[in-house]
C-alpha positions as CSV (number, residue, x, y, z in Angstrom):
1,M,101.9,-74.0,63.3
2,Y,98.3,-74.1,64.1
3,D,97.4,-77.3,65.9
4,K,93.5,-77.7,66.0
5,A,93.7,-80.6,68.5
6,K,95.7,-78.6,71.0
7,Y,93.5,-75.5,70.5
8,I,90.3,-77.6,71.2
9,K,91.9,-79.1,74.2
10,R,93.0,-75.7,75.6
11,Q,89.4,-74.4,75.0
12,E,87.9,-77.3,76.9
13,A,90.3,-76.8,79.8
14,T,89.4,-73.2,79.9
15,K,85.6,-74.0,79.9
16,K,86.1,-76.2,82.9
17,E,87.9,-73.6,84.8
18,I,85.3,-71.0,84.1
19,K,82.5,-73.5,85.0
20,K,84.2,-74.0,88.3
21,I,84.1,-70.3,89.0
22,L,80.5,-70.1,88.0
23,D,79.5,-73.2,90.0
24,E,81.7,-72.7,93.2
25,F,82.8,-69.1,93.5
26,I,79.8,-67.1,92.2
27,P,77.3,-68.8,94.5
28,T,79.6,-67.9,97.5
29,L,80.0,-64.4,96.4
30,V,76.3,-63.3,96.4
31,V,75.9,-64.2,100.2
32,S,79.3,-62.8,101.3
33,P,79.6,-59.0,101.9
34,E,83.3,-59.2,102.0
35,E,83.4,-60.9,98.5
36,I,80.9,-58.5,97.1
37,E,82.9,-55.4,98.4
38,K,86.2,-57.0,97.1
39,Y,85.1,-58.0,93.6
40,L,82.4,-55.3,92.9
41,G,83.9,-52.3,94.6
42,G,86.3,-51.8,91.7
43,I,84.0,-52.2,88.8
44,N,84.6,-49.4,86.4
45,G,81.6,-49.7,84.0
46,F,80.1,-52.5,82.0
47,Y,81.2,-51.3,78.5
48,Q,80.5,-54.4,76.3
49,Y,81.2,-56.8,79.1
50,S,78.6,-58.1,81.5
51,L,79.1,-57.7,85.3
52,L,79.3,-61.6,85.6
53,N,82.0,-61.7,83.0
54,Q,84.0,-59.0,84.8
55,I,83.7,-60.8,88.2
56,C,85.0,-64.0,86.6
57,A,87.9,-62.3,85.0
58,T,88.7,-60.4,88.2
59,H,88.7,-63.6,90.3
60,E,91.1,-65.2,87.7
61,F,93.3,-62.2,87.8
62,Y,93.6,-62.1,91.5
63,G,94.4,-65.8,91.6
64,M,97.3,-65.3,89.2
65,Y,98.7,-62.0,90.6
66,G,97.5,-61.7,94.1
67,K,96.1,-58.3,93.6
68,M,93.0,-56.6,92.1
69,P,93.0,-55.3,88.6
70,E,92.1,-51.7,87.6
71,G,88.9,-53.0,86.2
72,V,89.2,-51.8,82.6
73,W,89.0,-54.9,80.4
74,A,89.7,-55.1,76.7
75,T,90.9,-57.7,74.2
76,F,94.6,-57.6,72.8
77,Y,93.3,-56.1,69.5
78,Q,91.1,-53.5,71.2
79,F,94.0,-52.2,73.3
80,K,96.3,-52.2,70.2
81,N,94.1,-50.8,67.5
82,K,91.7,-48.5,69.5
83,H,94.2,-47.2,72.1
84,G,97.6,-47.8,70.7
85,R,98.6,-49.7,73.8
86,K,100.8,-52.8,74.1
87,I,100.5,-55.8,76.5
88,K,103.5,-55.9,78.9
89,K,105.8,-58.8,78.7
90,S,105.0,-61.9,80.6
91,Q,101.4,-60.9,81.2
92,R,98.7,-63.6,81.1
93,G,95.2,-62.8,79.9
94,C,92.0,-63.7,81.8
95,H,88.9,-65.2,80.4
96,M,85.4,-64.1,79.7
97,V,82.8,-66.0,77.7
98,R,80.4,-65.2,74.9
99,P,77.4,-67.2,73.9
100,Q,77.8,-69.3,70.7
101,K,75.1,-71.0,68.7
102,F,75.7,-74.5,67.2
103,T,73.7,-77.0,65.2
104,Y,73.2,-80.6,65.8
105,E,71.4,-83.4,64.2
106,V,68.6,-85.4,65.9
107,V,67.6,-88.7,64.3
108,N,64.0,-89.9,64.8
109,Q,64.4,-93.5,65.8
110,E,60.9,-94.6,64.3
111,T,61.1,-92.9,60.9
112,G,64.8,-92.6,60.5
113,E,64.3,-89.0,59.5
114,S,66.9,-86.5,60.7
115,E,66.3,-82.9,61.8
116,L,68.8,-80.1,62.5
117,K,68.3,-78.3,65.7
118,E,70.1,-75.3,67.3
119,G,71.8,-75.3,70.7
120,L,73.7,-72.7,72.7
121,T,77.0,-73.0,74.4
122,F,79.6,-70.5,75.6
123,K,83.0,-69.7,74.0
124,P,85.9,-68.3,76.0
125,F,88.0,-65.4,74.9
126,V,90.9,-63.7,76.3
127,V,90.9,-60.0,77.8
128,F,93.6,-57.9,79.5
129,D,93.3,-55.4,82.3
130,L,94.5,-51.9,81.8
131,S,97.3,-52.5,84.4
132,Q,98.8,-55.1,82.0
133,T,99.3,-52.6,79.2
134,T,101.6,-49.8,78.4
135,G,102.2,-46.9,75.9
136,G,99.5,-45.2,73.8
137,E,97.1,-42.6,75.0
138,P,96.1,-42.6,78.8
139,L,92.7,-43.9,79.1
140,E,90.4,-41.5,81.0
141,D,88.2,-43.2,83.5
142,N,85.0,-41.6,82.2
143,N,82.7,-44.5,82.7
144,R,83.6,-45.3,86.4
145,I,80.2,-46.2,88.0
146,T,81.3,-44.8,91.4
147,G,82.0,-41.5,89.8
148,N,78.3,-41.0,89.6
149,S,77.3,-42.2,93.1
150,S,76.7,-38.5,94.0
151,M,73.3,-39.0,92.4
152,T,70.8,-37.6,94.8
153,E,67.8,-39.3,96.3
154,S,65.4,-37.1,94.3
155,E,67.2,-38.0,91.1
156,I,66.8,-41.7,91.8
157,D,63.1,-41.1,92.5
158,E,62.6,-39.3,89.2
159,V,64.0,-42.5,87.5
160,I,61.8,-44.8,89.6
161,K,58.8,-42.7,88.6
162,K,59.4,-43.4,85.0
163,H,58.6,-47.2,85.6
164,W,56.5,-47.3,88.8
165,K,54.3,-45.2,91.0
166,L,56.4,-44.1,94.0
167,I,54.5,-43.6,97.3
168,I,56.2,-42.1,100.4
169,T,53.9,-42.4,103.4
170,D,54.0,-41.3,107.0
171,Y,56.3,-43.6,109.1
172,E,53.8,-43.6,112.0
173,L,51.2,-45.0,109.7
174,T,53.2,-47.4,107.6
175,H,56.5,-49.0,108.7
176,G,59.0,-50.3,106.1
177,A,58.3,-50.8,102.3
178,T,56.0,-52.6,100.1
179,N,55.7,-53.1,96.3
180,T,53.6,-54.4,93.5
181,K,54.2,-54.6,89.7
182,D,52.8,-51.0,89.6
183,Y,53.9,-49.1,92.6
184,I,56.7,-48.9,95.3
185,E,55.6,-47.6,98.7
186,L,58.2,-46.5,101.3
187,S,58.3,-44.9,104.7
188,Y,61.2,-44.1,107.0
189,H,62.0,-43.1,110.4
190,E,63.3,-39.5,110.6
191,N,66.8,-40.7,111.5
192,T,67.2,-43.1,108.6
193,T,70.4,-42.3,106.7
194,I,70.2,-41.3,103.0
195,N,72.3,-44.3,102.0
196,S,69.7,-46.6,103.8
197,R,66.9,-44.9,102.0
198,I,68.5,-45.4,98.6
199,S,69.3,-49.0,99.5
200,T,65.7,-49.6,100.4
201,R,64.5,-48.3,97.0
202,I,66.9,-50.6,95.3
203,H,65.8,-53.5,97.5
204,E,62.2,-52.9,96.4
205,I,63.1,-52.7,92.8
206,A,65.0,-56.0,93.2
207,H,61.9,-57.7,94.5
208,I,60.0,-56.6,91.3
209,K,62.8,-57.6,88.9
210,L,63.2,-60.9,90.6
211,N,59.5,-61.6,90.2
212,H,59.0,-62.3,93.9
213,L,55.4,-61.3,93.6
214,D,54.5,-64.1,91.3
215,R,57.0,-66.8,92.3
216,E,56.3,-69.3,95.1
217,V,59.1,-68.2,97.2
218,S,59.4,-68.0,101.0
219,R,59.9,-64.5,102.5
220,P,63.3,-65.3,104.0
221,I,64.7,-66.3,100.5
222,A,63.0,-63.3,98.9
223,E,64.4,-60.9,101.4
224,L,67.9,-62.3,101.3
225,E,67.9,-62.1,97.5
226,A,66.7,-58.6,97.3
227,E,69.2,-57.5,100.0
228,S,72.0,-59.3,98.1
229,V,71.2,-57.2,95.0
230,A,70.9,-54.0,97.1
231,F,74.3,-54.5,98.5
232,M,75.9,-55.3,95.2
233,V,74.4,-52.2,93.6
234,T,75.3,-49.8,96.5
235,T,78.8,-51.3,96.6
236,M,79.2,-50.5,92.8
237,L,77.9,-47.0,93.5
238,G,80.5,-46.6,96.3
239,L,77.9,-46.1,99.0
240,K,78.4,-47.4,102.5
241,N,75.4,-49.8,103.2
242,E,75.9,-51.1,106.6
243,K,72.3,-52.2,106.9
244,S,72.5,-54.7,104.0
245,R,75.9,-55.7,105.0
246,L,74.9,-56.8,108.5
247,Y,71.7,-58.4,107.1
248,I,73.6,-60.6,104.7
249,A,76.4,-61.4,107.1
250,N,74.2,-62.3,110.0
251,W,71.7,-64.4,108.2
252,N,71.7,-67.9,109.8
253,G,69.0,-69.6,107.8
254,L,71.0,-72.2,105.9
255,D,68.1,-73.3,103.7
256,A,67.6,-69.7,102.5
257,R,71.3,-69.2,101.9
258,E,71.6,-72.4,99.8
259,A,68.5,-71.4,97.7
260,V,69.9,-68.0,97.1
261,K,73.2,-69.5,95.9
262,E,71.2,-71.4,93.1
263,R,70.1,-68.1,91.6
264,S,73.5,-66.3,92.0
265,Q,74.0,-65.6,88.3
266,L,70.4,-64.2,88.1
267,L,71.1,-61.9,91.1
268,I,74.3,-60.5,89.6
269,K,72.4,-59.9,86.2
270,T,69.6,-58.1,88.2
271,A,72.2,-55.9,90.0
272,Q,73.6,-54.9,86.6
273,E,70.1,-54.2,85.2
274,I,69.3,-51.9,88.2
275,V,72.6,-49.9,87.7
276,E,71.7,-49.5,84.0
277,L,68.1,-48.7,84.8
278,L,69.3,-45.8,87.1
279,G,71.4,-44.5,84.1
280,I,74.6,-44.6,86.2
281,D,76.6,-46.6,83.7
282,Q,76.6,-44.0,81.0
């Protein structure tokens, strides 16, 4: 028998657990190369679920089972009706959230008149990982992001050129990289690896996406944010990126690390946007 009071109580408890993940775990993840590799290295594709949702569900799954999921998430009904698969016995679902609008009444204390306003909250829902299901047709792993990590440097450049002017200059004249809202300028030493060159492109796109040109933000914070995004993206692509890994791991500026943590959800969203911009999650 449906018990509304118990349902509401469970929902509120779930919201608290999700909020704890968002407030405590996610800020730590974006400045930890080990956690980024652990939780983003197995992302199979975004499908209808955001990267942030998938990280939260993966974190919950690992906490329950002590192992990483396969990374293909769906609801009970999606597995059943679309793929003919059943949930294995004794399997517990993980939680994601979707935004939900609500209305509330505001009373003007002077006139006594009331006005309805809209607010936004989040509503938890349950998903299962492919490893928790059985039967039905095997699910082909067509959307795996890392399956397209063979994308060449020139192909990435073609995507960049659709949005910004790309300038590659002589290393002897210009060291490093710069960007504006209109162009990205790059220069490399002849011994720079392809992975490092791809990472630098993503790093400069992150600067633009994170609005570092207009925000009043210190260079250490801006660089750490862009490097974190670059490492998340290259990790999802399956590319070894030792440059970003060492940069993030060896960063000792406590103030910058704390500032970056405060924008952790935005950094994860930006990493997803860049993967989608490159057309890799297709």
